[in-house]
ROVOTI-481665 format. One record per residue: x, y, z of N, C-alpha, C, O, CB in turn; residue in one letter. Coordinates in pm, whole numbers, padded with zeros to 5 digits, always signed. Atoms other than C-alpha are relative to their C-alpha. Glycine has a CB too. Example, Ala and Ser with C-alpha at 12.3 -4.5 7.8 and 13.67 -1.06 7.14 Angstrom:
2
+00089-00119+00000+01230-00450+00780+00090+00120+00000+00194+00118+00066-00099+00003+00125a -00082-00119-00006+01367-00106+00714-00077+00109+00073-00026+00220+00090+00041+00046-00142s 
// end
This chain:
169
-00127-00044-00052-22352+12852-09567+00072-00117+00069+00193-00132+00053-00019+00116+00098m -00061+00114-00067-22291+12540-09356+00056-00098-00103+00162-00158-00080-00103-00070+00090a -00047+00091+00103-22259+12334-09675+00133+00049-00058+00224-00031-00080-00104-00013-00111r -00124-00054+00054-21989+12566-09811+00115-00019+00097+00227-00048+00056-00016+00149-00033n -00106+00020-00099-21793+12543-09487+00039-00147+00007+00156-00180+00024-00045+00050+00139r -00030+00143+00002-21823+12165-09496+00083-00034-00123+00176-00114-00114-00130-00083+00002a -00077+00022+00122-21696+12169-09857+00143+00048+00017+00236-00019-00027-00066+00071-00119e -00135-00054-00023-21400+12385-09752+00082-00096+00085+00201-00115+00061-00007+00138+00069a -00070+00090-00090-21313+12138-09479+00040-00131-00070+00133-00197-00026-00087-00031+00122a -00027+00124+00071-21315+11845-09729+00123+00010-00089+00189-00090-00114-00120-00040-00083k -00116-00019+00087-21044+11993-09953+00128+00007+00081+00127+00038+00200-00017+00126-00085r -00130-00017-00066-20677+11987-09874+00023+00148+00022+00013+00227-00072+00115-00063-00083d -00022-00143-00026-20601+12317-09703+00127+00049-00069+00224-00025-00086+00008+00026+00152p -00116-00065+00061-20362+12558-09871+00100+00031+00111+00062+00080+00217-00042+00131-00077v -00105-00034-00096-20030+12595-09688+00032+00148-00016+00103+00188-00109+00128-00089-00022d -00020-00144+00009-20030+12967-09622+00137+00044+00051+00177+00158+00031-00107+00071+00078l -00126-00040-00064-19694+12960-09441+00106+00045-00099+00201+00114-00061+00053-00115+00082s -00100-00040+00099-19500+13006-09765-00057+00089-00110+00008+00111-00212+00063-00124-00062a +00062-00086+00099-19739+13233-09954+00043+00145+00024+00032+00194+00137-00155-00013+00004q -00041-00139-00020-19608+13587-10013-00121+00090+00026-00230+00067-00027+00078+00051-00122p +00104-00096-00034-19812+13875-09872+00023+00128-00079+00134+00181-00082-00003+00029+00154i -00007-00124+00076-19889+14175-10091-00112+00092+00046-00192+00055+00132-00010-00027-00154t +00108-00093-00035-20115+14479-10066-00135-00054-00049-00240-00009-00003+00027+00139-00061v +00124+00055+00056-20371+14274-10263-00042-00134+00059-00151-00182+00028+00015-00015-00146n +00038+00127-00058-20367+13952-10063+00118-00089+00032+00230-00043+00053-00092-00072-00091g -00100+00099-00037-20179+13632-09991-00040-00132-00065-00144-00189-00031+00011-00015+00156m +00035+00124+00069-20174+13327-10217-00139+00012-00060-00164+00104-00138+00007-00121+00097g +00134-00004+00056-20538+13251-10299-00092+00104+00065-00203+00128+00017-00063-00135+00011p +00082-00099-00071-20667+13514-10055+00014+00136-00067+00126+00182-00093+00041+00010+00150l +00000-00131+00064-20765+13845-10214-00074+00100+00088-00184+00072+00136-00064-00006-00140r +00067-00106-00074-20845+14166-10031-00132+00030-00071-00136+00047-00193+00091+00128+00010i +00133-00026+00055-21217+14230-10079-00088-00123-00010-00209-00109-00026+00013+00061-00134g +00083+00120+00011-21330+13867-10091-00078-00024+00130-00035+00020+00237+00088-00123-00033m +00081+00032-00117-21600+13743-09854+00070-00106+00085+00159-00176+00037-00141-00048-00042s -00058+00104-00085-21512+13521-09558-00033-00138-00056+00051-00228-00053-00052+00013+00145r +00040+00127+00061-21705+13241-09727+00092-00034-00118+00136-00148-00130-00148+00007-00046q -00090+00022+00113-21495+13282-10044+00142-00027+00050+00213-00109-00010-00001+00123-00094a -00134+00023-00057-21177+13297-09831+00011-00143+00052+00114-00208+00032+00029+00102+00114a -00001+00138-00049-21269+12968-09664+00013-00099-00116+00089-00195-00108-00127-00030+00081e -00010+00086+00118-21319+12807-10004+00140+00008-00060+00197-00094-00099-00106+00039-00107r -00132-00020+00061-20991+12954-10132+00111-00073+00076+00202-00127+00014+00032+00148-00007a -00106+00064-00079-20782+12815-09844-00034-00144+00039+00053-00216+00089+00027+00081+00125v +00038+00136-00034-20979+12493-09793-00006-00026+00148+00019-00138+00193+00094-00096-00063g +00008+00013-00146-21025+12557-09421-00100+00101+00055-00130+00202-00008+00139+00020+00067a +00092-00093-00065-21266+12721-09182+00075+00120+00055+00193+00113+00090-00076-00071+00113r -00050-00122-00064-21214+13074-09057-00108+00036+00102-00198+00115+00073+00028+00120-00106i +00106-00020-00100-21419+13071-08734-00010+00145+00044+00088+00218+00049+00025-00088+00120p +00025-00135-00049-21578+13390-08609+00066+00018+00137+00097-00079+00205-00152+00029+00008d -00060-00030-00129-21432+13561-08306-00030+00143+00040-00098+00215-00033+00151-00024-00004g +00026-00135-00047-21437+13880-08103+00075+00103-00085+00166+00070-00160+00041+00014+00147p -00064-00108+00074-21341+14214-08249-00043+00133+00054-00088+00144+00168-00031-00010-00148g +00038-00135-00038-21409+14582-08240-00124+00042-00076-00192-00040-00136+00114+00097-00026g +00121-00050+00065-21683+14803-08378+00006-00008-00153-00099-00011-00218-00024+00142+00042p -00009-00001+00146-21549+14792-08736+00051-00129-00062+00027-00155-00180+00089+00111-00042e -00061+00118+00060-21365+14462-08778+00028-00108+00104+00014-00088+00224+00129+00038-00069c -00041+00114-00083-21256+14122-08645+00129-00058-00059+00143-00068-00180-00113-00110+00007r -00123+00067+00041-20911+13960-08658-00018-00149+00026-00033-00191+00141+00126+00057+00077d +00032+00142-00010-20961+13589-08729+00115-00086-00051+00195-00042-00134-00127-00032-00078l -00105+00093+00041-20734+13288-08771-00060-00111-00086-00176-00148-00071+00071-00061+00124a +00039+00115+00083-20752+13012-09030+00024-00126+00083+00132-00143+00140+00080-00005-00136v -00019+00126-00073-20810+12672-08866+00116-00076-00061+00118-00103-00182-00130-00086-00002e -00117+00071+00048-20479+12489-08892+00099+00087-00075+00199+00038-00127-00043-00112-00087g -00086-00092+00073-20322+12798-09045+00125+00035+00079+00139-00007+00194-00075+00127-00034g -00122-00039-00071-19987+12946-08954-00032+00080+00126-00121+00165+00127+00091+00081-00093p +00015-00075-00124-19961+13071-08598+00040+00144-00025+00136+00172-00098+00085-00063+00115q -00025-00145+00007-19968+13451-08569-00031+00062-00136+00014+00173-00165+00143+00027+00033n +00055-00058+00122-20130+13500-08910-00145+00031+00028-00221-00056+00071+00017-00098-00124l +00136-00043-00030-20450+13696-08877-00063+00062-00124+00000+00140-00195-00001+00101+00118s +00075-00057+00110-20714+13779-09136-00101+00097+00059-00178+00061+00148-00070-00111-00087l +00090-00105-00052-20905+14102-09076-00121+00011-00092-00109+00035-00212+00075+00138+00011r +00126-00009+00075-21270+14104-09183-00081+00117+00053-00086+00143+00173-00081-00132+00011f +00084-00113-00039-21499+14406-09184-00128-00053+00061-00178-00158+00020-00030+00093-00121s +00127+00038-00061-21807+14387-08966-00118+00031-00092-00220-00038-00087-00018+00071+00132n +00111-00041+00085-22023+14563-09226-00042-00107-00099-00161-00136-00114+00036+00125-00075d +00035+00093+00107-22001+14303-09500+00082-00130+00003+00080-00205-00094+00019+00067-00133d -00075+00124-00020-21773+14023-09368+00095-00029-00116+00106-00143-00163-00097-00116+00017d -00098+00019+00107-21510+14079-09637+00140+00022+00054+00161+00095+00151-00028+00095-00118r -00139-00009-00039-21134+14046-09609+00053+00139-00033+00050+00182-00149+00084-00109-00072l -00049-00137+00020-20982+14393-09561+00149+00014+00028+00210+00113-00013-00077+00095+00087v -00143-00007-00028-20630+14316-09436+00050-00137+00047-00027-00221+00094+00031+00108+00107a -00068+00122-00046-20381+14038-09357+00114+00045+00090+00195+00130+00053+00052-00088-00121i -00095-00045-00101-20168+14070-09046+00094-00113+00041+00051-00227+00058-00075+00054+00122s -00100+00093-00050-19847+13898-08940+00049+00057+00133+00104+00167+00139+00118-00021-00102v -00036-00044-00135-19782+13922-08568+00141-00044+00034+00205-00119-00040-00099-00056+00103l -00137+00031-00041-19456+13895-08381+00020-00150+00022-00076-00225+00034+00036+00076+00128s -00040+00139-00025-19271+13566-08329-00052-00095-00107-00101-00203-00076-00051-00045+00135s +00043+00085+00109-19355+13425-08669+00121-00049-00078+00228+00011-00071-00098+00074-00093t -00112+00043+00084-19138+13224-08905+00025+00100-00113-00067+00167-00158-00026-00141-00058p -00036-00093+00106-18953+13425-09168-00070-00033-00132-00073+00049-00223+00151+00000-00021a +00071+00036+00123-19152+13235-09433-00126+00084-00018-00174+00099-00130-00038-00149+00001s +00114-00092+00011-19446+13467-09354+00061+00137-00030+00101+00210+00061-00089+00003+00133l -00071-00120+00044-19310+13757-09555-00075+00067-00114-00164+00008-00175+00143-00034-00044a +00055-00069+00115-19403+14016-09811+00059-00062-00127+00155-00139-00121+00030+00155+00006t -00052+00051+00128-19351+13936-10179+00144+00044-00022+00217-00020-00098-00089+00047-00116a -00137-00050+00012-19029+14139-10149+00094-00057+00105+00212-00022+00109+00000+00150+00009s -00084+00068-00097-18903+13926-09860+00011+00064+00137+00085+00014+00221+00132-00013-00054g -00005-00063-00132-18958+14163-09566-00087-00083+00096-00198-00122+00061-00049+00150-00006v +00068+00084-00098-19061+13970-09252+00024+00053+00140+00104+00145+00160+00048-00147-00011h -00025-00035-00140-19081+14000-08875+00148-00027+00027+00197-00137+00001-00093-00082+00099v -00143+00011-00025-18720+14061-08770+00085+00072-00103+00203+00097-00078+00039-00144+00004g -00074-00080+00098-18618+14246-09088+00034+00135+00064-00035+00180+00155-00083+00020-00132s -00041-00128-00057-18437+14571-09015-00070+00117-00067-00127+00103-00175+00152+00017-00012t +00055-00124+00056-18557+14925-09071+00067+00028-00135+00001+00069-00230+00022+00120+00098r -00075-00022+00124-18285+14954-09337-00049-00092-00110-00056-00051-00226+00150-00020+00023e +00055+00094+00099-18422+14642-09511-00130+00055-00060-00148+00053-00181-00026-00138+00065d +00129-00053+00047-18770+14799-09532+00023+00121-00090-00035+00130-00199-00090+00039+00120v -00026-00121+00078-18638+15134-09656+00066-00033-00134+00030+00026-00236+00087+00096+00079l -00068+00037+00125-18409+14973-09916-00095-00074-00094-00089-00056-00216+00122-00088+00031a +00092+00079+00081-18683+14738-10037-00105+00086-00067-00133+00069-00186-00067-00106+00085t +00113-00077+00052-18959+14994-10081+00037+00142-00041-00046+00217-00093-00110+00005+00103y -00060-00124+00049-18737+15298-10147-00090+00122+00019-00125+00155+00132+00034-00015-00146d +00073-00127-00009-18937+15613-10225-00149-00017+00028-00220+00082+00044+00018+00077-00128t +00142+00023-00026-19276+15449-10164-00029-00030+00146-00139-00074+00180-00050-00114-00086e +00020+00025-00143-19227+15416-09788+00018+00131+00077+00109+00210+00048+00098-00108+00052v -00012-00117-00087-19284+15686-09526-00001-00048+00145-00059-00151+00179-00116+00102-00026t -00005+00032-00143-19214+15683-09154-00098+00090+00074-00114+00207+00040+00144+00016+00057a +00085-00081-00086-19461+15797-08892+00014-00052+00143+00031-00171+00168-00150-00003-00047r -00011+00037-00141-19444+15804-08515-00063+00109+00084-00023+00225+00078+00148-00022+00040q +00060-00092-00095-19665+15966-08257+00080-00008+00129+00144-00109+00157-00151-00032+00024d -00075-00004-00126-19514+16068-07927-00040-00117+00089-00159-00142+00113-00023+00134+00074e +00024+00111-00091-19478+15768-07699-00043-00130-00068-00079-00225+00001-00103+00039+00098g +00038+00121+00071-19558+15511-07971+00117-00052-00083+00216+00018-00104-00122+00025-00090t -00102+00060+00084-19352+15277-08184-00006+00059-00141-00111+00101-00187-00017-00153-00005s -00005-00049+00138-19239+15386-08528-00074-00096-00092-00070-00218-00073+00147+00018-00047e +00064+00078+00106-19443+15269-08825+00060+00043-00133+00076+00162-00158-00155+00018+00001e -00043-00026+00135-19306+15241-09177-00114-00044-00092-00157-00159-00085+00135-00074-00035l +00117+00027+00083-19585+15260-09436+00040-00003-00147+00085+00097-00203-00110+00105+00025v -00023+00017+00143-19540+15123-09786-00133+00024-00072-00230-00049-00051+00057-00143-00033f +00120-00035+00076-19797+15285-10019+00040+00005-00148+00089+00108-00195-00061+00137+00047a -00039+00000+00141-19739+15181-10381-00073+00107-00079-00192+00131-00057-00025-00136-00061p +00057-00111+00076-19798+15462-10628-00082-00044-00120-00162+00034-00171+00109+00092-00045r +00071+00049+00118-19932+15249-10912-00152+00002+00025-00198-00036+00133+00047-00142-00037s +00146-00012-00012-20305+15305-10974-00067-00133+00034-00170-00134+00101-00059+00055-00130a +00063+00130-00029-20377+14931-10955+00006-00038+00148-00063-00130+00191+00067-00109-00083k -00010+00025-00144-20281+14939-10586-00064+00111+00082-00046+00116+00204+00145-00016+00040f +00057-00116-00068-20477+15254-10500-00075-00039+00128-00161-00126+00128-00094+00075-00096h +00068+00022-00127-20584+15261-10135+00051-00119+00078-00004-00153+00182-00144-00017-00023g -00056+00118-00067-20372+14960-10038+00139+00035+00053+00217+00105-00012+00006-00122-00096r -00129-00028-00062-20073+14971-09803+00049-00122+00078-00026-00217+00102-00009+00123+00092i -00054+00091-00100-19844+14763-09585+00060+00088+00109+00144+00173+00081+00108-00100-00062i -00052-00074-00114-19776+14903-09239+00089-00093+00081+00045-00199+00126-00116+00057+00087t -00096+00076-00080-19465+14774-09060+00014+00069+00136+00051+00187+00141+00140-00010-00073f -00019-00052-00134-19460+14825-08683+00141-00038+00045+00180-00154+00037-00109-00055+00100l -00141+00022-00031-19103+14865-08561+00023-00016+00150-00043+00049+00231+00083+00116-00054m -00047+00013-00138-18938+14751-08238+00097+00115+00030+00143+00183-00061+00070-00138+00024n -00096-00102-00040-18717+14988-08042+00141-00028-00055+00220+00065-00072+00006+00010+00152d -00133+00033+00052-18413+14799-08176+00011+00015-00153+00113-00020-00211+00036-00141+00039d -00004-00025+00143-18505+14892-08536-00033-00119-00087+00002-00122-00205+00133+00049-00037g +00043+00115+00079-18650+14558-08645-00153-00003-00007-00221+00054+00078+00054-00133+00061t +00145+00012+00019-18999+14476-08773-00058-00092+00108-00013-00206+00123-00034-00054-00142v +00065+00083-00102-19221+14351-08488-00126-00066-00054-00163-00175-00009-00033+00083+00123s +00119+00055+00064-19534+14295-08701-00029+00083-00124+00028+00191-00141-00123-00002+00098s +00043-00080+00114-19694+14407-09026-00139-00041-00044-00184-00152-00017+00099-00014-00116f +00136+00024+00047-20035+14434-09186-00015+00061-00139+00029+00173-00164-00105+00060+00098i +00018-00041+00139-20129+14460-09554-00147+00000-00036-00221-00091+00000+00079-00091-00095a +00137-00003+00046-20455+14567-09709-00051+00140-00023+00025+00231-00057-00089-00070+00097g +00062-00130+00021-20699+14854-09732+00052+00100+00102+00064+00069+00220-00153-00011+00008e -00059-00104-00085-20558+15178-09593-00078+00020+00131-00018+00030+00237+00007+00132-00077r +00079-00029-00120-20846+15232-09349-00001-00115+00100-00043-00097+00214-00143+00034-00039s -00002+00115-00091-20799+14884-09199+00142-00050+00030+00158-00139+00113-00081-00113-00058f -00137+00048-00015-20418+14841-09218+00072+00066+00116+00183+00117+00102+00078+00023-00128a -00057-00051-00125-20355+14958-08863+00056-00120+00077-00014-00220+00093-00108+00078+00086d -00059+00115-00067-20116+14731-08672-00066-00037+00133-00044-00148+00183+00145+00026+00024p +00069+00036-00124-20332+14746-08358-00114-00095-00031-00178-00082-00135-00052+00126+00073l +00110+00093+00023-20584+14463-08323-00135+00074-00005-00150+00182+00052-00003-00108+00109p +00135-00057+00003-20950+14533-08400-00049+00014+00144-00033-00077+00225-00098-00089-00084c +00052-00023-00134-21110+14682-08092+00098+00070+00091+00063+00105+00204-00040-00130+00060g -00098-00072-00082-20789+14846-07966-00018+00150-00019-00067+00195-00122+00145-00043-00035s +00003-00146+00011-20769+15217-07897+00126+00052-00061+00141+00173-00078-00021+00064+00136d 
// end
């Protein structure tokens, strides 16, 4: 394992800042791949860190600020990719939605495949769930600010695509 991480560090790292994010991954990163495979794919280390009982949100060394990769604790595989607030607009979905996009942008972009949900006292979430069978179980959840703009978003497996960090209630 140490040898593979050393090999990843020797290659030129992939610039993730301009890679589009989809329900299936981001650039060379694919939902379902192991952390070891993800490190090889991006040419950089993804150091371990704290998390919750089911997952950990980790950053790529030298990667874009506020980009987080969510790995499951059970098998250390990539289950979601998260873009946090205050990120450059280049960190966007394949359709161009990014932090700061409006609610109307999200609804117009994803049309009938997006639903809104909001629990009392929480921020609105817009959930894009593509209907095509090849995307089954994959979603993008957009967390909205009170002013109607996207504050963050997370793409990946439905059970892990919650905008709250791993370990949050």
